[in-house]
C-alpha positions in Angstrom: -3.0 -6.9 -6.1 -5.0 -5.7 -9.2 -7.9 -4.5 -7.0 -5.8 -2.9 -4.3 -5.6 0.9 -4.3 -2.2 2.5 -5.1 -3.2 6.1 -4.3 -6.4 7.1 -5.9 -9.7 5.2 -5.5 -10.2 3.1 -8.6 -12.4 5.4 -10.7 -14.0 2.9 -13.1 -13.6 4.0 -16.8 -10.5 6.2 -16.3 -7.2 4.2 -15.9 -5.2 4.9 -12.8 -2.5 2.7 -11.3 -3.4 -0.1 -8.8 -0.9 -2.2 -6.8 -0.4 -4.6 -9.7 0.2 -2.1 -12.5 2.5 -0.1 -10.1 4.5 -3.3 -9.3 4.8 -4.2 -13.0 6.1 -0.8 -13.8 8.6 -0.9 -10.9 9.7 -4.3 -12.2 10.4 -2.8 -15.6 12.4 0.0 -14.2 14.2 -2.4 -11.8 15.2 -4.6 -14.8 16.7 -1.5 -16.5 18.6 -0.6 -13.3 19.9 -4.2 -12.9 21.0 -4.4 -16.5 22.9 -1.1 -16.5 24.5 -1.5 -13.0 25.5 -5.1 -13.9 27.3 -3.9 -17.0 29.0 -1.1 -15.0 30.2 -3.5 -12.4 31.7 -5.8 -15.0 33.5 -2.9 -16.7 34.6 -1.1 -13.5 38.4 -1.7 -13.0 38.0 -1.3 -9.2 35.6 -4.3 -9.0 37.3 -7.7 -9.1 34.9 -10.4 -10.3 35.5 -14.1 -11.0 33.8 -15.8 -14.0 30.8 -16.9 -12.0 30.2 -13.4 -10.6 30.7 -11.8 -14.0 28.2 -14.1 -15.6 25.7 -13.3 -12.8 26.0 -9.5 -13.3 25.8 -9.9 -17.1 22.7 -12.1 -17.2 21.0 -12.5 -13.9 21.1 -9.3 -11.9 18.4 -7.7 -14.0 16.1 -10.7 -13.3 16.8 -10.6 -9.6 16.0 -6.9 -9.3 13.0 -7.2 -11.5 11.6 -10.1 -9.4 12.2 -8.2 -6.2 10.4 -5.2 -7.6 7.5 -7.3 -8.7 7.2 -8.7 -5.1 8.0 -5.6 -3.1 4.3 -4.6 -2.4 2.8 -8.1 -2.1 2.5 -7.9 1.6 0.5 -4.6 1.6 -3.0 -5.1 2.9 -6.2 -3.6 1.4 -6.3 0.2 1.5 -2.5 0.5 1.7 -1.0 2.3 4.7 -4.5 2.9 6.1 -4.9 -0.9 6.2 -1.6 -1.3 8.0 -2.6 1.4 10.6 -6.0 -0.2 11.1 -4.5 -3.6 11.9 -2.0 -2.0 14.3 -4.5 0.2 15.9 -6.9 -2.7 16.5 -4.4 -4.4 18.8 -3.4 -1.1 20.6 -7.1 -0.1 21.3 -8.1 -3.7 22.3 -5.1 -4.6 24.4 -7.4 -5.0 27.5 -10.3 -6.6 25.7 -11.6 -9.7 27.6 -11.6 -12.9 25.6 -12.5 -15.9 27.8 -11.4 -14.1 31.0 -8.0 -13.1 29.6 -6.9 -9.8 28.0 -5.8 -9.8 24.4 -2.4 -8.4 25.4 -1.7 -11.2 27.8 -1.8 -13.8 25.1 1.4 -12.7 23.3 5.1 -12.3 24.1 6.7 -8.8 24.0 8.2 -9.5 20.5 4.9 -10.8 19.2 3.0 -7.9 20.5 5.5 -5.5 18.9 4.7 -7.2 15.5 0.9 -6.9 16.0 0.8 -3.3 17.3 3.0 -2.1 14.3 1.8 -4.3 11.5 4.3 -3.9 8.6 3.6 -4.6 4.9 7.3 -5.1 4.3 7.5 -7.9 6.9 4.2 -9.4 5.6 5.8 -9.6 2.1 8.5 -12.0 3.4 5.7 -14.0 5.0 3.6 -14.2 1.9 6.6 -15.2 -0.2 8.0 -17.9 2.1 5.2 -19.4 4.2 3.8 -22.9 3.7 0.1 -22.1 3.6 -2.4 -24.9 3.7 -2.5 -27.0 0.5 0.3 -24.8 -1.0 3.9 -25.4 -1.8 6.1 -26.0 1.3 8.7 -23.5 0.1 6.2 -20.7 -0.5 6.8 -19.1 -4.0 10.2 -20.7 -4.1 12.2 -17.5 -4.8 16.0 -17.4 -4.5 17.6 -16.1 -1.4 19.1 -13.2 -3.3 15.7 -12.2 -4.6 14.3 -12.3 -1.1 17.3 -10.3 0.2 16.6 -7.6 -2.4 13.2 -6.7 -0.8 14.5 -6.6 2.8 14.6 -2.8 3.2 14.5 -3.0 6.9 16.6 -6.1 8.1 15.6 -6.0 11.7 12.7 -7.1 14.0 9.9 -5.0 15.2 11.6 -4.7 18.6 14.8 -3.3 17.0 13.3 -0.5 15.1 14.9 2.9 15.3 13.4 5.8 13.3 16.8 7.7 13.4 18.4 4.9 11.3 17.1 4.5 7.7 17.5 0.8 7.5 15.8 0.3 10.9 13.0 2.9 10.5 10.6 0.0 10.0 11.1 -3.8 10.2 11.4 -6.6 7.7 10.1 -9.8 9.3 7.6 -11.1 11.8 8.5 -13.4 14.6 6.9 -16.2 12.6 9.5 -15.7 9.9 12.5 -15.0 12.2 14.2 -18.3 11.4 13.7 -17.8 7.6 15.2 -14.3 7.9 18.2 -15.4 9.9 18.8 -18.2 7.3 18.8 -15.6 4.5 21.2 -13.3 6.5 23.5 -16.2 7.3 23.7 -17.7 3.8 24.2 -14.3 2.1 26.6 -13.0 4.8 24.7 -9.9 5.8 26.7 -7.4 7.8 25.6 -7.3 11.4 24.4 -4.0 12.8 24.9 -4.5 16.5 22.1 -6.7 17.7 22.2 -10.4 16.7 19.1 -10.2 14.5 19.8 -6.8 13.1 21.8 -6.3 9.9 22.8 -3.7 7.2 20.9 -3.8 4.0 21.9 -6.1 1.1 23.3 -4.0 -1.7 20.6 -5.0 -4.2 17.9 -3.4 -1.9 19.1 0.0 -3.1 18.2 -0.8 -6.7 14.7 -2.2 -5.8 14.1 0.9 -3.6 15.2 3.3 -6.3 12.9 1.7 -8.9 10.0 2.1 -6.4 10.9 5.7 -5.5 11.2 6.6 -9.2 7.8 5.1 -10.2 5.6 6.4 -7.4 7.1 9.9 -7.6 6.5 10.2 -11.3 3.4 8.1 -12.0 1.2 9.5 -9.2 1.5 12.8 -11.0 0.4 11.2 -14.3 -2.6 9.6 -12.6 -3.5 13.0 -11.1 -3.5 14.5 -14.6 -5.6 11.6 -16.0 -8.4 12.1 -13.5 -8.4 15.9 -14.0 -6.9 16.7 -10.6 -3.8 18.5 -12.1 -3.7 20.3 -15.5 -1.4 19.4 -18.4 0.4 22.7 -17.9 1.1 22.0 -14.2 2.3 18.5 -14.7 4.4 19.2 -17.8 6.0 22.2 -16.0 7.1 20.0 -13.1 8.3 17.1 -15.3 10.3 19.4 -17.6 11.8 21.2 -14.6 13.0 17.9 -13.2 14.7 17.0 -16.5 16.3 20.4 -16.7 17.7 20.2 -13.1 19.1 16.7 -13.6 21.0 18.1 -16.6 21.9 14.8 -18.2 23.5 14.5 -21.7 21.5 11.3 -22.3 18.1 13.1 -21.7 18.6 16.7 -23.0 16.0 19.2 -21.9 15.9 21.1 -25.2 15.3 17.9 -27.2 12.6 16.7 -24.8 10.8 20.1 -25.1 10.9 20.0 -28.8 9.3 16.5 -29.0 6.8 17.3 -26.3 5.5 20.3 -28.2 4.8 18.3 -31.3 2.6 15.8 -29.5 -1.0 17.0 -29.7 -2.8 14.3 -27.6 -2.8 15.6 -24.0 -2.5 12.2 -22.3 0.2 11.1 -24.8 2.2 14.2 -24.2 2.3 13.7 -20.4 3.0 9.9 -20.9 6.1 11.0 -23.1 7.4 13.3 -20.3 6.7 10.6 -17.7 8.9 8.1 -19.7 11.7 10.7 -20.1 11.6 11.6 -16.4 11.9 7.9 -15.5 14.8 7.4 -18.0 16.6 10.4 -16.5 16.1 9.2 -12.9 17.3 5.7 -13.9 20.5 7.1 -15.3 21.1 9.3 -12.3 20.4 6.4 -9.9 23.0 4.2 -11.7 25.5 7.0 -11.3 24.8 7.3 -7.5 25.0 3.5 -7.1 28.4 3.4 -8.7 29.7 6.6 -7.0 28.7 5.0 -3.6 29.4 1.4 -4.4 32.1 1.0 -1.6 29.8 2.4 1.1 26.9 0.3 -0.2 28.9 -2.9 -0.2 30.4 -2.2 3.3 27.0 -1.3 4.7 27.8 2.3 5.4 25.4 4.0 3.0 22.7 5.5 5.2 20.6 7.1 2.4 18.8 6.1 -0.8 19.8 6.6 -4.4 16.9 9.0 -5.1 17.7 11.0 -1.9 21.2 11.4 -3.1 20.0 12.6 -6.4 17.7 15.1 -4.7 20.4 16.4 -2.4 22.6 17.3 -5.4 20.0 18.6 -7.9 16.8 19.6 -6.0 15.0 18.1 -9.0 12.2 16.5 -7.0 11.3 19.3 -4.6 8.3 20.7 -6.5 7.0 17.3 -7.5 7.1 16.0 -3.9 5.4 19.1 -2.5 2.6 19.0 -5.0 2.2 15.2 -4.5 1.8 15.7 -0.8 -0.4 18.8 -0.8 -2.7 18.1 -3.8 -2.6 14.3 -4.3 -2.1 12.4 -1.1 -4.2 14.9 0.9 -7.0 15.1 -1.7 -10.5 14.4 -0.3 -11.0 11.3 -2.5 -7.8 9.8 -1.2 -8.5 10.7 2.5 -12.1 9.3 2.2 -10.9 5.9 1.2 -8.3 5.9 3.9 -10.9 6.6 6.5 -13.4 4.0 5.1 -10.6 1.4 4.8 -9.5 2.0 8.4 -13.0 1.2 9.7 -13.6 -1.8 7.3 -10.3 -3.5 8.3 -10.8 -2.8 12.0 -14.3 -4.3 12.0 -13.2 -7.4 10.1 -10.6 -8.0 12.7 -13.2 -7.6 15.4 -15.3 -10.3 13.8 -12.6 -12.9 13.0 -10.0 -12.6 15.7 -12.0 -13.3 18.9 -13.6 -16.3 17.2 -10.2 -17.8 16.3 -8.6 -17.1 19.7 -11.3 -18.8 21.8 -10.8 -22.3 23.1 -14.5 -23.0 23.7 -16.1 -21.8 20.4 -19.8 -21.1 20.0 -21.7 -22.1 16.9 -21.3 -18.6 15.6 -17.5 -18.7 16.2 -17.3 -21.9 14.2 -19.4 -20.4 11.4 -17.1 -17.3 11.3 -14.0 -19.6 11.1 -15.6 -21.6 8.3 -15.5 -18.4 6.2 -11.7 -18.3 6.4 -10.1 -20.0 3.3 -8.5 -23.4 4.0 -5.1 -22.1 3.0 -5.2 -19.8 6.1 -6.4 -22.4 8.5 -3.2 -24.4 9.0 -2.7 -22.9 12.5 -6.3 -22.1 13.4 -6.3 -24.8 16.2 -2.7 -24.4 17.2 -1.8 -24.0 20.8 0.4 -21.0 19.8 -2.1 -18.1 19.8 0.3 -15.9 17.9 0.2 -18.3 14.9 -3.6 -18.4 15.1 -3.5 -14.6 15.0 -1.2 -14.6 12.0 -3.6 -16.8 10.1 -6.4 -14.2 10.7 -4.0 -11.5 9.4 -3.1 -13.6 6.4 -6.8 -13.7 5.5 -7.6 -10.1 6.1 -4.4 -8.5 4.8 -4.7 -10.6 1.6 -8.1 -9.2 0.8 -8.5 -6.7 -2.1 -10.2 -3.4 -1.3 -13.4 -4.5 -3.1 -13.5 -7.9 -1.4 -12.9 -6.4 2.1 -15.8 -3.9 1.5 -18.0 -6.7 0.3 -17.2 -8.9 3.2 -17.7 -6.1 5.6 -21.2 -5.2 4.2 -22.3 -8.9 4.2 -21.1 -9.7 7.7 -22.5 -6.5 9.2 -25.9 -7.3 7.6 -25.8 -4.1 5.5 -26.0 -6.1 2.2 -27.5 -9.6 2.1 
């Protein structure tokens, strides 16, 4: 994850966040959310807890949320959302491609094809965390069911997606992990949402989601300042406005302004405001969780904690607008998205046909030999979907730099 782009291309000497540092910061914010919410639940007279539950909320909830936050992006391929789109687009564009006199599409069931034509990093996270890869532990990373539940933002299959419903806007598991997902849902008594394999979110998802929302909204702005894309005045104005609109006694606008004006170092002053914005949003998120606890527990909360904060305060409007117009659409960001799209597509075009063939040429066997042993446990399986998932394990697990290097070598650009 360290060499996977978060938003900006890794610029060398200037620090910007990558997937690893982003995940570490989300985990830190998630731990704070877990600690505070846990204490609030213990003290809330409306919440009845036995001794076991009280001990969990006092000591363990913070660790569960923090672990979920640390793992939430582990399934994202190289080049982020561009990598996801490249994988999905490959299958869409090559549906009728002829491999040993059969089309690519004909080799998969409807449900499997839905997975492949809408590759989802959230579903891949569950796979990475739970699969028995060759030579590795049979139980994957061995996380608790509660921790796994905390990252299932979209507890449905690819076939049951519905963009009008927040918790079904995307999907949370591939067909290869359906049994694992259903086991989690059964053991933790997920609330059904109509279809047999479709459920409401586990309550802890909202805390992991809030930690992620808080971090990427705030920290992308700090990164934009560090690389000179946005001025100190611009970023500080947005951050201070956010604190003012949230209007919290615990993070008072006048006190923040006073301290900010005494910090001479430019990067340090923005880092101070970043920390205060995160603190304010953590406090506001806890308030929203407790205010909506009944709807969350009963599976009737069709929003996010940060969305609820925004609906009441309008605190994030300017930040989100600037992020979209001047950060996410910046040429350097768009360039790496385009480059990553082509790199991932071509790597699939090299590896997948070789793996799907029954009668493999010498070149096919050479290509397969380049796939790490841990991703070869189904390479000769009769189930072509599982063979395909092994290829996706290999390619989606690459870092940006490794994918670029592999692309250049296999295309003969760099020997």
